[in-house]
N, C-alpha and C positions, 0 to 999 in steps of 0.2 A: 565557436561551438554554439549551436542553437539551444535556447532554453528548453528544459524538459517540460512536456505538456501532459495533462491528464489524458487526453484523447489518444495521443500517439505513443506515450511511454508508460504511464501508470495504469491505465485501464487494462491493457493487455496482461499486466502482472496480476491484477486483482480479479479479472473477469472469471477466472476458473472457480472462484469462491461464490459465485452467484447461487443463491438459494441455500447456502450453508448457514447454519444457525450459530456460527462461532462469533459473529459480530451482531450487534443489535441495530445495525443500520445497513443500508444498501451500499455494498462495496462498488457498485457500478454507477452510482450517482455522484457526479462531480461535486455538487453542493454538500452532500453528506460526508464524502471523503475529505473534502477541504475543511469542513467544520471539525472533523475528528482527526486531522492529520497528525497532530502531536501524539495522541493516544495510539494511533496506528504505528507511528514511528517507534514509540517506546516498546510496543509489543513485538513488532517484527525484528527489532534489533536486540532483544533480550535473550541471550543464549540459555539462561536458566529457566525461562518460561516462554519458549518460542511460540509465535503465531505464524502460520497456522499450526494447530495441534495435530498430533498423530490421528489418523493415518497419513495425513499430508506430510511431505518432507518440509523442513524449514526452507524459507526462501534462500536462493543463492545470494552470496555477498553482492554480486553486481546488481541484482534486483533491489536489494536493500539500499544500495548506494544510489540507484536511480530514484527511489522514493525520497531519500534524503536530499538529493539534488533538486527534485521537484519542489520540496518545501523551501530550500534555499533560493530557488528562482522565483519564489512568490506564488506557488500553487497555480500555475497557468492552466487555463481550461484545455 
């Protein structure tokens, strides 16, 4: 199984939030997402305070798992 990469796997999940003010950094920037990966993981996986907030639906479990696998695989570009 190939490693999860930012460009191929994570960016497509996060790109729909471009321009949204829910994060204080660019969700389309590899460097900024990598630097904030733990924070993002905590927020997207918290059912009591999910990110993204309404009106966006919570991320589906498979997308949260993809993000977790990206971190596990070393945050590949």
